[in-house]
C-alpha positions in Angstrom: 189.6 -82.3 -133.3 191.6 -83.3 -136.3 195.3 -83.9 -135.8 197.6 -82.6 -138.4 200.1 -85.2 -139.4 203.3 -84.2 -141.1 203.8 -86.4 -144.1 207.5 -87.1 -144.7 208.1 -87.0 -148.4 211.0 -89.3 -149.2 211.8 -92.6 -150.7 214.8 -94.2 -152.3 214.0 -92.6 -155.6 213.1 -89.2 -154.0 216.4 -89.0 -152.1 218.5 -88.9 -155.3 220.0 -85.6 -156.1 220.0 -84.1 -159.6 223.0 -84.9 -161.8 224.7 -87.9 -163.3 225.9 -91.0 -161.6 229.5 -92.2 -162.0 228.4 -94.9 -164.4 226.5 -92.5 -166.6 229.5 -90.2 -166.8 231.7 -93.1 -167.9 229.2 -94.0 -170.6 229.0 -90.4 -171.9 232.8 -90.1 -171.9 233.1 -93.4 -173.8 230.6 -92.2 -176.4 232.4 -88.8 -176.8 235.7 -90.7 -177.2 234.2 -92.8 -180.0 232.7 -89.8 -181.8 236.1 -87.9 -181.5 238.0 -90.8 -182.9 235.6 -91.2 -185.8 235.8 -87.5 -186.6 239.6 -87.5 -186.4 239.8 -90.5 -188.8 237.5 -88.7 -191.3 239.4 -85.4 -191.0 242.7 -87.2 -191.4 241.6 -88.8 -194.7 240.4 -85.5 -196.0 243.5 -83.5 -195.3 245.5 -84.8 -198.4 242.6 -83.9 -200.7 242.4 -80.3 -199.4 246.2 -79.9 -199.3 246.3 -81.0 -203.0 243.5 -78.6 -204.0 245.0 -75.8 -202.1 248.4 -76.2 -203.8 246.7 -76.4 -207.2 244.6 -73.3 -206.7 247.6 -71.4 -205.2 249.5 -72.2 -208.3 246.6 -70.9 -210.5 246.6 -67.7 -208.5 250.3 -67.2 -209.0 250.0 -67.8 -212.7 247.4 -65.1 -212.9 249.7 -62.9 -210.8 252.7 -63.4 -213.2 250.6 -62.8 -216.3 249.4 -59.5 -214.9 252.9 -58.6 -213.9 254.1 -59.2 -217.4 251.3 -57.0 -218.8 251.8 -54.2 -216.3 255.6 -54.2 -216.5 255.7 -54.6 -220.3 258.4 -57.3 -219.8 258.6 -61.1 -219.9 257.7 -62.8 -216.6 257.4 -66.5 -215.8 257.3 -69.5 -213.6 260.1 -72.0 -213.2 259.0 -75.4 -212.0 261.3 -77.5 -209.8 261.4 -81.3 -209.8 264.6 -81.3 -207.8 265.3 -83.2 -204.5 265.0 -82.0 -200.9 266.9 -78.9 -200.1 269.1 -79.2 -197.0 268.1 -75.8 -195.8 264.4 -76.7 -196.0 264.1 -80.2 -194.5 260.3 -79.9 -194.1 259.9 -79.7 -197.9 260.5 -82.0 -200.9 262.4 -79.4 -202.7 259.7 -79.5 -205.4 257.7 -76.5 -206.2 258.1 -73.4 -208.4 259.7 -70.0 -208.5 258.0 -66.8 -209.7 260.2 -65.0 -212.2 260.0 -61.3 -213.1 262.0 -59.1 -215.4 262.0 -55.5 -216.5 261.3 -52.4 -214.5 262.7 -51.5 -211.1 263.8 -54.3 -208.8 264.2 -52.1 -205.8 260.7 -52.9 -204.5 261.4 -56.6 -204.3 262.6 -58.5 -201.3 264.7 -61.0 -203.1 268.2 -60.4 -204.5 268.3 -63.7 -206.4 269.0 -63.4 -210.2 268.6 -66.4 -212.5 269.2 -66.9 -216.2 266.3 -67.6 -218.4 266.4 -70.0 -221.3 266.0 -67.1 -223.7 269.0 -65.3 -222.3 267.0 -62.9 -220.2 267.9 -62.3 -216.5 265.0 -62.8 -214.1 264.6 -61.8 -210.5 263.1 -64.5 -208.3 260.1 -62.8 -206.8 259.2 -65.8 -204.6 259.5 -69.5 -204.4 256.7 -71.9 -203.3 257.6 -75.3 -201.8 255.6 -78.5 -201.6 255.7 -80.0 -198.2 256.8 -83.6 -197.7 254.6 -84.4 -194.7 252.4 -87.5 -194.8 250.6 -87.6 -198.2 252.3 -84.3 -199.2 251.9 -82.7 -202.6 254.1 -84.0 -205.5 254.6 -82.4 -208.8 254.0 -85.1 -211.5 254.5 -83.3 -214.8 254.3 -80.1 -216.7 252.9 -80.1 -220.3 253.5 -77.2 -222.6 250.8 -76.4 -225.1 253.0 -74.5 -227.6 255.8 -77.1 -228.0 253.7 -80.2 -226.9 256.6 -81.2 -224.6 256.1 -82.9 -221.3 258.5 -82.5 -218.3 258.7 -84.7 -215.3 262.3 -83.7 -214.2 264.6 -80.7 -214.3 263.5 -77.1 -214.2 261.2 -76.2 -217.1 260.2 -72.5 -217.5 256.8 -71.1 -218.6 256.9 -67.5 -219.9 254.2 -64.9 -219.9 254.6 -62.2 -222.5 253.4 -58.5 -222.1 250.7 -59.3 -224.7 249.2 -61.8 -222.2 248.8 -64.6 -224.8 251.6 -67.0 -224.0 252.3 -69.5 -221.3 249.5 -72.1 -221.9 250.4 -75.3 -220.0 249.1 -78.0 -217.7 250.4 -78.9 -214.3 249.6 -82.3 -212.8 249.9 -82.7 -209.0 249.5 -85.8 -206.8 249.6 -87.0 -203.2 251.2 -90.1 -201.8 247.9 -91.9 -201.4 247.1 -91.7 -205.1 245.0 -88.6 -205.4 245.5 -86.6 -208.6 244.6 -83.0 -209.5 245.2 -81.1 -212.7 245.5 -77.3 -213.3 245.1 -76.1 -216.9 246.0 -72.6 -217.9 244.8 -71.2 -221.2 246.7 -68.0 -222.2 244.3 -67.2 -225.0 241.4 -66.7 -222.6 243.4 -66.1 -219.4 241.4 -68.9 -217.8 242.6 -71.3 -215.1 240.7 -74.5 -214.9 240.9 -77.4 -212.4 240.2 -81.1 -212.8 240.0 -83.7 -210.1 242.0 -86.2 -212.2 245.2 -86.5 -214.1 243.5 -87.4 -217.3 242.7 -83.8 -218.3 244.6 -82.7 -221.4 244.7 -79.9 -224.0 241.3 -80.9 -225.4 239.9 -79.6 -222.1 241.0 -76.0 -222.8 238.3 -73.4 -223.1 239.0 -72.0 -226.5 
């Protein structure tokens, strides 16, 4: 007669339950920490670049908005750039930025009750004001260059006007961040085109005529 023997399956390796050991968990957590740190550093270095591009492209959109407003309203509209200091009521900003100016038609549909005097003796309603934030590597307004007068502004509050005919207001806005990045927006009123250059060297020769 053959005896049946029960074979006990078990050894030091076989007794280990599935899962990670404490040492393996520590190693995985350390690797994840390193990967997270590297990602945060890379993201932090990219934020000023995207903040600069976003500010320039928002400006370009607002220029197109004011040009269309002038055409639709049959009245002069514009943008007033601000190189001024920080406003006490907005400590999170540099005070730099620009205001959207509108004239003619009915002001009752607008949220602002601010009226400003234009350089041509025209009263404008401030439709909106856009501020540049002063956070780390925030956006700075370097200069505004007018194509018609060939004048360059780096202080004060220069105005750019858009006529109902849609063919005025050509200018260049140069922006920067505190870490030395530069970005240029070029608006050509003759074509209605807004172009962007990842440098501050762009000039009137870059207009798409």
